[in-house]
C-alpha positions in Angstrom: 69.9 111.0 97.4 72.6 113.1 95.9 72.0 114.2 92.0 73.3 113.3 89.4 74.9 116.3 87.4 74.8 117.9 83.8 76.0 120.9 82.9 79.6 122.9 83.1 81.7 121.9 85.2 85.4 123.7 86.3 89.1 122.6 87.0 91.1 125.2 89.1 94.5 124.3 88.4 97.8 125.8 88.5 99.7 127.5 85.1 102.2 124.2 84.6 99.8 121.3 85.7 97.0 122.7 83.1 99.3 123.1 80.1 100.0 119.8 80.9 96.9 118.9 81.0 95.6 120.3 77.7 98.7 118.8 76.1 97.4 115.8 77.7 94.0 115.4 77.5 94.0 114.0 80.9 92.3 115.1 84.1 93.2 114.1 87.4 91.6 111.0 89.6 92.2 110.7 92.9 91.9 108.5 96.1 90.1 110.1 99.5 93.5 109.8 101.0 94.8 112.3 98.8 92.5 114.8 99.5 92.8 118.1 101.8 89.8 117.1 103.7 91.0 114.6 106.7 87.0 113.7 107.1 86.8 112.7 103.2 84.9 109.3 103.2 86.2 108.9 107.3 84.7 105.8 108.9 83.0 107.5 111.7 80.2 108.7 109.2 79.4 104.6 108.4 77.2 102.4 110.4 77.1 98.4 109.1 73.7 96.5 108.8 74.0 92.6 108.2 77.6 92.2 107.2 77.1 88.9 105.8 74.4 90.1 103.2 76.1 93.6 102.6 79.3 91.1 101.8 77.0 89.4 99.3 75.8 92.6 97.9 79.2 93.8 97.3 80.8 91.3 95.6 78.0 90.3 93.1 77.4 94.4 92.5 80.6 95.4 92.2 83.1 93.1 91.3 80.5 90.9 89.0 83.2 90.1 86.4 85.1 88.0 88.8 84.8 84.5 89.0 82.5 82.7 91.7 85.7 81.2 93.2 87.5 84.7 93.9 84.4 86.4 94.8 83.6 83.6 97.4 87.2 84.5 98.6 86.9 88.2 98.9 83.7 87.6 100.5 84.9 85.4 103.0 87.8 87.6 103.7 85.8 91.4 104.3 83.1 88.9 106.7 86.5 88.3 108.8 88.3 91.4 108.9 85.1 92.9 109.9 84.3 90.6 112.7 87.9 90.6 113.9 88.6 94.2 113.4 85.4 96.3 113.5 84.0 98.3 111.1 86.5 101.2 111.0 89.2 98.5 109.3 86.8 97.3 106.8 85.9 100.8 105.6 89.0 102.3 105.9 90.2 99.4 103.0 86.9 100.7 100.9 88.8 104.4 101.4 91.8 103.2 99.7 90.8 101.6 96.7 87.9 104.3 95.6 88.9 107.5 93.4 87.1 110.4 92.2 88.2 113.7 90.5 87.0 117.1 91.6 85.0 119.9 89.8 83.2 122.9 90.6 79.8 124.4 89.5 81.7 128.2 89.1 84.5 129.8 87.9 84.5 132.3 90.0 85.3 131.3 93.5 87.8 133.6 94.9 89.2 131.1 97.4 89.7 128.1 94.6 91.6 130.7 92.5 94.0 131.1 95.5 94.1 127.8 96.5 94.6 125.8 93.7 95.2 128.4 90.7 98.5 129.5 92.8 96.9 132.3 94.0 94.8 133.5 90.6 98.2 132.8 88.1 96.6 129.8 86.9 93.8 128.7 85.2 90.7 127.5 85.1 89.0 124.2 82.8 86.1 124.6 81.7 83.9 120.9 80.5 80.7 119.8 79.9 79.6 117.0 81.3 76.7 114.6 81.3 75.1 112.5 84.4 77.2 109.7 83.2 81.3 110.1 81.7 83.4 107.2 79.7 86.8 108.0 81.1 89.3 105.2 79.4 86.3 102.9 79.0 84.8 103.5 82.0 81.8 105.1 83.3 81.7 107.5 86.0 79.1 109.3 87.6 78.9 113.3 87.6 77.3 114.1 91.5 76.7 116.8 93.3 78.0 117.4 96.9 76.3 117.1 99.8 77.3 119.7 103.1 76.1 119.0 106.0 76.5 120.7 109.5 76.6 117.6 111.5 78.2 114.1 110.9 74.9 112.7 109.8 75.5 108.1 110.0 75.4 106.3 107.0 73.6 102.9 107.2 75.2 100.0 105.2 72.4 97.8 104.1 72.6 95.0 101.5 70.6 96.2 99.0 72.0 99.6 98.9 74.5 100.3 96.3 73.8 104.3 96.8 75.7 104.4 100.4 78.8 105.0 98.2 77.5 107.5 96.3 76.7 109.1 99.1 79.3 108.8 101.2 81.9 109.6 98.2 80.0 113.3 97.8 79.5 114.1 101.5 81.5 116.7 103.3 81.2 119.4 106.2 79.6 122.4 105.3 82.7 124.2 105.6 83.5 123.3 102.3 80.4 124.6 100.9 81.6 127.6 98.7 83.9 125.1 96.8 80.1 124.0 95.1 82.0 120.5 93.9 81.0 118.2 91.4 82.7 114.8 91.3 83.2 112.3 89.0 82.6 108.9 90.8 83.3 105.3 89.4 82.3 102.8 92.0 84.7 100.4 90.3 87.9 102.3 90.0 90.6 100.5 91.5 94.2 101.7 91.6 97.4 101.3 93.7 98.1 105.1 93.0 97.2 108.1 95.1 96.6 109.9 92.0 96.4 109.8 88.2 95.4 111.3 84.9 93.0 109.6 83.0 91.6 110.8 79.2 88.9 113.3 79.0 86.6 112.1 76.0 87.1 114.8 72.6 85.0 117.5 72.5 84.3 117.7 76.4 86.5 120.8 77.1 84.3 124.1 76.0 86.5 126.7 77.7 89.8 128.1 79.4 89.5 130.9 82.0 92.6 132.6 82.7 92.8 134.0 86.5 93.5 137.7 88.1 97.4 137.5 87.9 97.7 134.9 84.7 101.1 135.9 82.8 100.1 137.2 79.8 103.4 135.1 78.5 101.1 131.9 79.9 98.1 133.2 78.1 99.6 133.2 75.0 101.2 129.8 75.9 97.8 128.1 76.8 96.2 129.3 73.2 99.2 128.1 70.9 98.8 125.0 73.0 94.9 124.9 71.9 95.7 125.8 68.3 98.2 123.1 68.5 96.2 119.8 70.3 92.4 121.0 69.7 92.6 122.0 66.1 89.1 121.2 65.2 87.6 121.7 68.5 85.7 125.3 69.0 87.2 126.2 72.7 86.5 130.0 73.8 88.4 132.0 76.0 87.8 134.0 79.0 89.3 136.0 82.1 88.2 136.8 85.6 88.1 140.4 86.8 87.2 142.3 89.8 83.6 143.5 90.6 83.6 147.6 90.9 80.6 147.2 93.5 81.1 143.8 95.2 83.6 141.3 96.4 82.9 139.5 93.3 84.5 137.9 90.1 83.1 138.7 86.7 84.5 136.7 84.0 84.4 138.3 80.2 84.6 136.5 77.3 88.2 137.7 75.4 89.0 137.1 71.4 92.3 135.7 69.9 
């Protein structure tokens, strides 16, 4: 079982993307197919039980807002596709309809500054989340990613909605340095590979500048915060090299 998470989460981002995110007060939601991990929600992780019972449960649980006729039709198509094309076809369809937002538990992970913050020139945005986060009227679970050495099979039963939570938060141990937390919505349907959703007021708590963030960008980010967040107490900090170990230290700064 994946743990729900409460606390601070960190989004590493390049400087221009960070400025836009701050101005628009949004975070990026991505489909599994739009991430940099080819094993993201891979069909090989999944084994199916009774397809008819599971299709009934799936429609009633995830699509309770649909009409009975629409659910009946969708259930029929789901079962037909499974019997004709196999589990891979069905799971790949599921893989393209779900989406999540990715964060880290830490703002001092060196590879993340290199990958996602453009070689330490970007910023890291710190948010505070509860176990459930509302983004534009939709409920998201804050969940910790589970890293594994082997691809353990996930068995879909007719009463296991937790399957989707596990499926969306399982990755290879090679990614464990990211210390990832995800905001997951099981009913999030979108045709877009990536999109941005507005985050709740007062959830942004701090902005961390990278080792190579230009001073002019630091000043611009501070100006953006003063303009767009006049009533919120947002702190600023920066990372610097530790002199004794191969680590980054976070240092508060005053503005």
